[in-house]
N, C-alpha and C positions, 0 to 999 in steps of 0.2 A: 664338498657337496657334489653329488652326482648330477648328471644331466636331467634325469627324470625328476629328482627332487627340486631342481631349479625351475624346470618347466611347471611343476605343480605349484610352486610358490608364486610364480609370475601369474599363472592362471587364477589362483585364488585371490591375489591382490587386485587383479583387474575386475574379477567378478564382485569383490567387496566394494570396489570403487563405483561400479555400475549400480549396485544395490543401494549404496549410500546416496547416490544422485537421485534415484527414483523413490527413495523412502520418504513417506510423509509422516512426520511425528504424530499428527492428529489421528491419522488412520491407524497407526501402530498402537497408540494409547487406547483407541476405541476397541481395537481387536483384543488387546490384553484385558480390557474390562469385560468384554463379552466372554472371554475364556474363564475369568474369575466367576462371572455369573453362572456359567455352565457348571463349574465346580460346585458352586453353592447349591445349584439345583440337584446335582448328584448327591450331595450330602443330605439335603432334605428328603430326596427320594430314598436314601438309605435309612434315614430315621423312620420314615413311614413304613418301609418294609420291616424294620426291626420291631416297630410297635405292632404290626400285623402278625408277625411270627410269635411275638410274646402273647398276643391275644389268643392265638390258636392254641398255644401251649396251656394257657390258663383255662380255656374251654375244655381241653383234653384232661387237665388236672381235675376240673370239676366233675367230669364224667367218671374218672378213676375214683374220686372221693365218693361219688354216689355208689359205685360198684363195691367199694370197701364197706360202706354202710349196709348195702344189700347182703353181702357175704356174711357180715357179722350177724345180721338177723337170721339168715339161713342156718348158720351154725347153731344159734340159740334154739331155733325151732326144731332142728334135727335132734338136738339133745333132749328137747322136751318130748319128742315122740320116740325116743330111745334109739335113734339112728346115729350112733357115735361115728360111724364110718363117713356118713354124709357131712356130719359136723366137722370132722377132720379135714375132709376134702374142701369144704367151704373155707375153713381157716387157712389151709395151704394157699388157696387162691387169694384169700385176703392178704396174706403175707407178700405174695407176688405183686398184688395191686399196690400195697403199701410201698414196696421197693420201687415200683414204677412211678408212684406218686412222688416219692423223694427225688427220683431222677428228674421228673418234670419240674419240680420246684427248683432244683438246682439250675436247670436250663433257664427257667424264668428269671431266676436271680441273675444269672450271667447275662441274659438279654437286657435286663434292667440296667446293669452296669454299663454294657455297651451302648444302650440307648442314652444314658447320661453322658457318656463320653462323646457320642455323636452330637448330642444337643449342645454341649459346650463347644465342640469344634465348629458347629454351625454358627453359634453366636460369635465366636472369635473371627471366623471367616467373614461373617456378615459385617462385623465392625471394620475389619481390614478393607473390605470392598467399599464400604462407605467412605473410609479415609482415602482410599485410592481414587474413588470417583471425584472427591473434592480436589485432591491434588491434580488429578487428570485435567479437570476443567481449568484450574489455575494455570497449569503448564500450557494448555491449548490457548488460553487467552493471552499468555505472555508470548507464545510463538506467533500468534496472529498479529499481536502488536509489533513484534520485531519485523515480521514480514511487511506490515504497513510502513514501518520506518524505512525499511530497505527500498520499498517502491517509491516512497516520497523522496528519499535521498537520490535515487536514480533519476526521478523526474526533475528534481532541483538541479542536479548536475547537468541535465540536458538544457534546462532553462538558462543556466549559467553560461553554457557554451553559446547558446543563441544570443544572449545579451552581449557576450564578448564579441561575437561576429558583428552584431549591429553597431557596437561601439567602434570597432575597427572601420566599418563602412562609413560611419559618420565622420571619423577622423580623416579618412581618405578624401571624402567629399569636401571637407573644410580645407584641406591642403590644396586640392585642385582649385577651389574657389579663390583662395588667397593668391595662388600662382597666376590664375587668369586675371585677377584684379591688378596685380603688379605689372603684368604684361600690358594690359590696357593702359595703365598710367604711363608706362614707359613709351608706348606708341604715341600717346597724346603729347608728351613732352618733346619727343623727337620731331613730331609734325609741327609743333609750335615753334621750335628752334630752327626749322627749315632743313634739318638733317634728312627727314623723310618727306616725300612729295605728297601733297594732299590730293586725293582722287578728284576733288572738285576743281582743281586748278590746272588740269590737263597736262601734268608733267613739267610745270615751270619750276626753275630753281630759284634760290634766294636772290640772285642778281636780277633775274627777270622781274621778280616781284618788286625789288627796289626801283628799277627803271620804270616800271609801270606806275609806281607811286609818285615818282618825280614827274612823269608825263601828266598824270592827273592833276597834280598840284599846279603845274605850269599852266594847264588849260583853265583851271579855276581862276588863277591870278589874271590871265589874259582876259577872260570874260568879265571879271570884276572891273578891270580898268576900262573896258569898253562900255560898261554900264555907267560908270562914273563920268566918262567923257560925254555920253549922250545926255546926261542930266545937267551938265554945266557945273562951273566951279562953285556957285553959291549953294545950290541944292546938295551938290556932292559933299560940300563942307559941313552943311547942316545935318546931313545924315551920316557924316563920317563918325560923329561921336555917339550915335545911337547904339544901344545894346543889340547884340545879335538877336534876331527874331522879332524886332520892333520896326515900324515904318515911320515913326515921328509924327503921324497924324492923330490928333485927339479924337476919340470916339464921340459921335454925335449923341447928345442927351435927348432922350425921349420925353414928351410931355407926361405930366402926372396923370394917372388913371389909364394910360395905354399900356 
């Protein structure tokens, strides 16, 4: 393959690819239909012209027929007045007119045959155009339906990607929430066990807290003993068996109606 042939093939292939990309089947079908209708109009125009030509020949044949009749009468009258020479001349013209008439009749017959052929061709073409128009509309409807399916598929593909992104975002948020919840639980457990210092206790460790609890407990015991000593042995013993939160004094009953 020569260089020019290769370049020509590459150029044609690229042009064909560009044409395919820009070709709209609906427009192509409508254009083909218009071309067929134009052909049908040409055939009809041909039939009309054929009928017009045949009509002209028929009119001309009628005139020739009248001429033949007239020449026959002239020949008869010429013989009646003894003018055989005029009769002969009229008959010669009559023979020429008859020959012309036969030629016209042959042309009319030929035009009638052509007219019949054109009429049949017109009917066949009209039937083909009607079938093509029906098929064209079906193909256009199918093509439009396929285009709609492609658009819907593309839209659904985009929606699927969006849904996938949203699902991944939700999964990431749930993972972060679980991680933060676990971290918060671990911090609470470490603070409760004393491993971590509570910000409300000013940086005291567990020993400081235990010592503080012991000091508080000792102060409470000392104050309790001091209160018992001030009340005396009898009262202190009577209140010793009371339940916490009670004073041992019966509540005074109010009179009825108050």
